[in-house]
C-alpha positions in Angstrom: -1.4 2.8 7.9 0.2 1.6 11.1 0.2 3.3 14.5 3.8 4.6 13.8 2.8 6.0 10.4 1.3 9.3 9.3 -1.2 10.3 6.6 0.3 13.7 5.9 3.6 15.1 4.6 4.4 16.8 7.8 3.6 13.6 9.7 6.0 11.6 7.6 8.7 14.1 7.9 8.6 13.8 11.6 9.4 10.1 11.4 12.4 8.1 10.4 11.9 8.3 6.7 13.0 6.1 3.8 12.4 6.9 0.1 12.4 3.9 -2.2 12.7 4.6 -5.9 14.6 7.7 -7.0 13.0 8.7 -10.2 10.9 11.9 -10.6 8.5 11.4 -7.7 11.1 9.9 -5.4 13.5 12.7 -6.1 10.8 15.2 -5.4 10.2 13.6 -2.0 14.0 13.7 -1.2 14.2 17.3 -2.2 11.3 18.3 0.1 12.9 16.4 3.0 16.3 17.9 2.5 14.8 21.4 2.2 13.5 20.9 5.8 16.8 19.6 7.0 15.9 15.9 7.0 18.1 13.3 5.3 16.0 10.3 4.4 17.4 6.8 3.9 17.6 6.4 0.1 16.6 3.0 -1.4 16.7 1.9 -5.1 16.9 -1.4 -6.9 19.9 0.0 -8.9 21.9 2.3 -6.6 24.6 3.0 -9.2 21.9 4.2 -11.7 20.6 7.0 -9.4 23.9 8.8 -8.8 22.3 12.1 -9.6 20.3 12.1 -6.4 23.2 12.8 -4.2 26.0 13.5 -6.7 27.7 10.1 -6.5 25.2 7.4 -5.6 26.9 6.9 -2.2 24.5 6.2 0.6 21.8 4.7 -1.7 20.9 1.3 -0.4 19.6 -1.7 -2.3 16.4 -2.9 -0.6 18.0 -6.1 0.5 20.5 -4.1 2.6 17.8 -2.1 4.6 17.3 -2.8 8.3 13.6 -2.1 8.6 13.7 -1.7 12.4 15.6 1.5 11.7 12.7 2.9 9.6 9.3 4.3 10.6 7.8 5.1 7.1 8.8 4.3 3.6 7.5 6.5 0.7 7.7 4.2 -2.3 7.8 5.5 -5.9 5.0 4.4 -8.2 7.2 1.9 -10.1 8.0 0.0 -6.9 5.3 -2.8 -6.6 3.2 -2.6 -3.5 3.6 -6.4 -3.4 7.3 -6.6 -3.2 8.3 -9.1 -0.4 10.6 -6.4 1.1 7.6 -4.2 1.7 5.8 -7.1 3.3 8.8 -7.5 5.6 8.8 -3.8 6.3 5.2 -3.8 7.3 5.7 -6.8 9.5 8.3 -4.8 11.3 5.8 -2.0 11.9 6.8 0.3 9.0 4.2 2.4 7.3 4.2 2.1 3.5 2.8 5.1 1.6 3.3 7.2 -1.6 3.6 10.8 -2.6 0.1 10.6 -4.1 -1.4 9.3 -0.9 0.2 12.0 1.2 -0.8 14.7 -1.3 -4.5 13.6 -1.3 -4.6 13.8 2.5 -3.0 17.2 2.6 -5.1 18.6 -0.2 -8.4 17.0 0.8 -10.0 20.4 1.3 -9.1 21.6 -2.1 -11.0 21.4 -5.4 -9.4 18.2 -6.8 -10.7 16.3 -9.8 -8.9 12.9 -10.1 -9.0 10.9 -13.3 -8.2 7.2 -13.3 -8.9 4.1 -15.4 -7.1 1.5 -17.4 -7.0 3.7 -20.5 -8.3 7.2 -21.4 -6.9 9.0 -18.3 -4.6 11.5 -20.0 -7.0 12.5 -22.7 -9.8 13.0 -20.2 -7.7 14.8 -17.7 -6.2 17.1 -20.4 -9.7 18.0 -21.7 -11.1 18.5 -18.2 -8.3 20.9 -17.2 -8.6 23.0 -20.3 -12.4 23.2 -20.0 -12.0 24.5 -16.4 -9.4 27.0 -17.5 -11.6 28.3 -20.3 -14.5 28.5 -17.9 -12.5 31.0 -15.8 -10.5 28.9 -13.2 -6.8 28.8 -12.5 -6.0 25.1 -12.9 -3.0 22.8 -12.3 -2.8 19.6 -14.4 -0.6 17.2 -12.4 0.1 13.6 -11.4 0.8 10.7 -13.7 0.5 13.0 -16.7 3.9 14.5 -15.9 4.2 16.9 -13.0 4.7 15.1 -9.7 2.1 16.1 -7.1 4.8 16.7 -4.6 6.1 19.6 -6.7 2.9 21.6 -5.8 3.5 22.0 -2.1 5.6 25.1 -2.5 3.6 26.6 -5.5 0.8 29.1 -5.3 -2.4 27.2 -4.9 -4.7 27.3 -7.9 -8.5 27.3 -7.9 -8.6 23.7 -8.9 -6.4 20.6 -9.5 -6.9 18.0 -12.1 -4.7 15.0 -11.2 -4.2 11.8 -13.2 -3.8 8.8 -10.9 -2.4 5.4 -12.0 -3.1 2.1 -10.3 0.5 2.2 -9.0 -0.2 5.5 -7.3 -3.7 4.6 -6.0 -2.7 1.4 -4.2 -1.9 3.2 -0.9 -4.5 6.1 -1.0 -6.2 6.8 2.3 -8.6 9.5 1.3 -10.6 10.2 -1.9 -10.6 13.5 -3.6 -13.7 15.6 -4.1 -14.5 14.2 -7.5 -13.2 11.2 -9.6 -13.7 10.2 -13.2 -13.3 6.5 -13.8 -12.7 6.0 -17.6 -12.5 2.2 -17.8 -11.4 -1.0 -16.2 -9.7 -3.9 -18.0 -6.9 -6.3 -17.1 -3.5 -4.5 -17.1 -0.2 -4.4 -15.1 -1.0 -7.8 -13.6 2.7 -8.5 -12.9 2.9 -5.4 -10.7 -0.3 -6.0 -8.9 -0.1 -9.8 -8.7 -3.4 -10.6 -10.4 -6.6 -9.1 -11.8 -8.5 -8.7 -8.5 -5.6 -7.0 -6.9 -5.3 -4.6 -9.9 -9.0 -3.7 -9.7 -8.9 -3.3 -5.9 -5.8 -1.1 -6.1 -7.3 1.0 -8.9 -10.6 1.5 -7.0 -8.9 2.5 -3.7 -9.0 6.1 -5.1 -12.8 5.9 -5.1 -13.4 3.7 -2.1 -11.1 5.3 0.5 -13.8 7.9 1.2 -13.8 11.6 2.1 -12.5 12.9 5.4 -16.1 13.4 6.6 -16.8 9.7 6.0 -18.9 10.3 2.9 -18.3 9.2 -0.7 -16.5 11.2 -3.4 -18.5 12.3 -6.4 -17.9 9.7 -9.1 -18.4 9.8 -12.9 -18.1 6.3 -14.6 -18.1 5.6 -18.3 -21.3 3.6 -19.0 -19.6 2.0 -22.0 -17.3 0.0 -19.8 -19.1 -2.9 -18.2 -16.4 -3.8 -15.6 -16.3 -0.2 -14.3 -20.1 0.0 -14.1 -20.3 -3.3 -12.3 -17.6 -2.7 -9.8 -19.0 0.8 -8.8 -22.6 -0.2 -8.6 -22.9 0.4 -4.9 -21.1 3.8 -4.8 -23.4 6.4 -3.3 -22.1 9.3 -5.4 -22.0 7.8 -8.8 -23.2 9.2 -12.1 -22.7 7.7 -15.6 -21.5 9.2 -18.8 -20.9 8.3 -22.4 -23.5 6.1 -24.1 -25.9 6.9 -21.2 -26.1 8.9 -18.1 -25.9 12.6 -17.2 -23.4 13.5 -19.9 -24.1 11.6 -23.1 -22.9 11.3 -26.7 -26.2 11.8 -28.6 -27.2 9.9 -31.7 -26.3 13.1 -33.7 -22.8 13.1 -32.3 -23.3 16.0 -29.9 -22.3 15.9 -26.3 -25.4 16.6 -24.2 -25.9 17.3 -20.5 -29.4 16.4 -19.3 -30.7 17.0 -22.9 -28.8 20.3 -23.4 -26.5 20.2 -26.4 -23.1 21.4 -25.5 -20.6 20.6 -28.4 -20.3 18.5 -31.5 -17.9 15.7 -30.7 -17.1 15.5 -34.4 -14.9 18.5 -33.9 -12.4 16.4 -32.0 -9.2 15.9 -33.9 -8.6 12.6 -32.3 -10.5 9.7 -33.8 -12.7 7.0 -32.2 -15.9 6.7 -30.2 -13.8 6.1 -27.0 -12.4 9.6 -27.4 -15.8 11.1 -27.7 -16.7 9.2 -24.5 -13.5 10.7 -22.9 -14.8 14.1 -23.8 -18.1 13.2 -22.0 -16.0 12.1 -19.0 -14.1 15.4 -19.0 -17.4 17.3 -19.0 -18.9 15.1 -16.3 -15.8 15.6 -14.1 -16.0 19.4 -14.5 -19.7 19.2 -13.6 -19.1 17.2 -10.5 -16.2 19.4 -9.3 -17.7 22.8 -10.1 -21.3 22.0 -9.4 -22.5 23.5 -12.7 -22.4 22.7 -16.4 -19.4 24.4 -18.1 -20.1 27.1 -20.7 -20.5 25.7 -24.2 -17.8 28.0 -25.6 -15.4 26.7 -22.9 -16.0 23.1 -24.0 -15.9 24.0 -27.7 -12.6 25.9 -27.2 -11.1 22.9 -25.4 -12.2 20.6 -28.1 -10.8 22.8 -30.9 -7.5 23.2 -29.0 -6.9 19.5 -28.4 -4.8 17.9 -31.0 -4.3 14.6 -29.2 -1.5 13.3 -27.1 1.6 11.5 -28.4 1.5 7.7 -28.6 -2.3 7.6 -28.1 -3.9 6.8 -31.5 -1.9 9.7 -32.8 -1.8 10.3 -36.5 1.8 11.0 -37.6 1.0 11.8 -41.2 1.0 10.2 -44.7 3.7 8.5 -46.7 3.1 6.8 -50.0 -0.7 7.5 -49.7 -0.8 5.5 -46.5 -1.7 7.0 -43.1 0.6 6.0 -40.2 -0.9 6.1 -36.7 1.2 5.7 -33.5 -0.7 4.0 -30.6 2.4 2.8 -28.8 0.9 3.5 -25.3 -1.8 0.8 -26.0 -0.1 -1.7 -23.7 -3.1 -4.0 -23.3 -5.6 -5.7 -25.6 -8.5 -3.5 -24.4 -6.8 -0.3 -25.5 -5.8 -1.7 -28.9 -9.3 -3.0 -29.6 -10.7 0.5 -29.2 -8.2 1.9 -31.6 -8.8 -0.8 -34.2 -12.5 0.0 -34.0 -11.7 3.6 -34.9 -10.7 2.6 -38.4 -13.7 0.5 -39.3 -14.3 0.6 -43.0 -10.8 1.5 -44.0 -8.0 -0.9 -45.2 -5.9 -1.5 -42.1 -2.6 -3.1 -41.2 -2.0 -3.4 -37.5 1.5 -4.0 -35.9 1.0 -5.8 -32.6 3.1 -7.6 -30.0 5.2 -7.1 -26.9 5.9 -8.7 -23.6 3.5 -11.4 -22.4 2.3 -10.3 -18.9 -0.4 -12.9 -18.6 -3.2 -10.7 -20.0 -5.8 -12.5 -22.1 -5.3 -11.2 -25.7 -9.0 -12.0 -26.5 -10.3 -8.4 -26.9 -7.5 -7.6 -29.4 -7.9 -10.8 -31.3 -11.7 -10.4 -31.5 -11.3 -6.8 -32.8 -8.8 -7.8 -35.4 -11.0 -10.7 -36.6 -14.1 -8.5 -36.7 -12.6 -5.6 -38.7 -13.9 -4.9 -42.1 -12.4 -4.9 -44.7 -10.3 -7.9 -43.4 -7.3 -6.7 -41.5 -3.7 -7.5 -42.1 -1.5 -8.1 -39.0 2.2 -7.9 -38.4 3.2 -9.6 -35.1 6.5 -8.6 -33.4 8.8 -10.9 -31.6 8.8 -12.2 -28.9 5.0 -12.4 -29.1 4.7 -14.2 -32.4 3.6 -17.7 -31.2 1.0 -16.5 -28.7 -0.7 -13.9 -31.0 -0.3 -15.7 -34.3 -1.9 -18.8 -32.8 -4.8 -16.9 -31.2 -5.5 -15.1 -34.5 -5.6 -18.3 -36.4 -8.0 -19.7 -33.9 -10.3 -16.7 -34.4 -10.5 -17.2 -38.1 -8.0 -14.6 -39.4 -6.6 -16.0 -42.6 -3.0 -17.3 -42.2 -1.9 -15.2 -45.2 -3.1 -12.1 -43.4 -0.6 -12.6 -40.5 3.1 -11.8 -40.9 5.9 -11.6 -38.4 8.8 -9.2 -37.9 11.8 -9.1 -35.6 11.7 -5.4 -35.0 9.6 -2.3 -35.6 11.6 -1.1 -38.7 11.0 -4.5 -40.3 7.4 -4.5 -39.3 6.8 -1.0 -40.8 8.4 -2.1 -44.1 6.2 -5.2 -44.3 3.1 -3.2 -43.3 3.7 -0.5 -45.8 4.0 -3.1 -48.6 0.8 -4.9 -47.6 -1.4 -1.8 -47.0 -3.1 -0.4 -50.1 -3.1 3.3 -50.9 -5.7 5.0 -48.8 -5.2 2.6 -46.0 -3.9 2.9 -42.4 -0.8 1.4 -40.8 -1.5 1.3 -37.0 1.1 0.5 -34.4 -0.9 -0.6 -31.4 1.0 -3.4 -29.6 -1.7 -4.6 -27.2 1.1 -5.6 -24.8 3.8 -3.9 -22.8 7.2 -3.1 -24.2 9.6 -6.0 -23.8 12.4 -5.7 -21.2 15.2 -3.6 -22.6 12.9 -2.1 -25.3 13.1 1.4 -23.9 9.4 2.0 -23.1 6.6 3.2 -25.2 8.2 6.6 -26.0 11.2 4.9 -27.5 8.9 2.6 -29.6 6.9 5.7 -30.8 10.2 7.2 -32.0 11.2 4.0 -33.7 7.9 3.7 -35.4 8.0 7.3 -36.7 11.5 7.0 -37.9 10.7 3.7 -39.8 7.8 5.4 -41.4 9.9 8.4 -42.5 7.8 10.8 -40.5 8.4 13.3 -37.7 8.4 11.7 -34.2 5.7 12.6 -31.7 6.2 15.8 -29.8 
């Protein structure tokens, strides 16, 4: 932050304010400012698209039109890359760059806040943690990247605790850490936004490394099953591990244990995969760090029994023709897809993969596909066919086991034909949605429709 900037919402509202990016979070910031009689400068990359912000779109500036000497602070939306050259120019002119999440964490630093971050597993872990806390007797708000903008909470009654999901986009400008953090995983992702892998990891870990207002570390739970996360948090003073080892572990009998005390059978989870059992361990570890005590066994069991999974995250849509169709459209990187593929070990499996090439090494996805037994069948979507088909051939996947398709409907048709009765058709792209593809939610709907099943809720 610069000398002209501010860490808090009140401080920002006392300065010459600009809001860049007028989606949900940006619009929430604009609404707060206007409620206090302040008219911020509105910035968006597509001014005509955001006409709903002021009724017509008039007054919304393209970033190239902004005179930064007339601005003290810009609150950027998560989708606006921290590394845009316009933001570098703004900072060179003395402008503070911040986000709604950074302001909120400063203002709520004294509250019971459990933040969940990581490359994958955030939403599942945060959802389970919030429900465990509720069933253990607390009033809890589940907010952040999972759907409810943190800025919407300023005028709401304050609950006993917050569980907030934080993306790397939101963490990049954080200036204070919450009381407790769960780090589910670290793997290459969003490299185009962050400008490289080291920047991505640095931005993600700002949530942990910013520190508490008293100068001490936050309490941190890290999944021991993720080597990168363990390695990059090794010097953190408040760290505990969970998952395959640590304070909260998945025992050899499939039960979640806290220091040897059996808490719940992870086999009761209705979402498959070892990674989701570790997510449950992470939720319990986060609750333990935040509340300072082990949650009641019936609270954890109730949260497990009540959790049916989240749309687009290794979510079983149903069966058609004796084949199970699983939507994993949110698996936008190889690391996430590899975990989902492992889930179906021992079952006949056809995987639909492919998306935009964002410079992420497909190695983990290719290795998981090559290692699956029985041998996997792969349908590769355009425009990713050359990159992935070549990598699969190099890993020893038989050429006859790799097909291509121009769209999801065609891919589902091919996959259904190739998958034997009793097998699984898994849509897990391992790459972001190509430009103009409508995002992962649109692809989930397309997959469900092509399979003849109800779309995710």
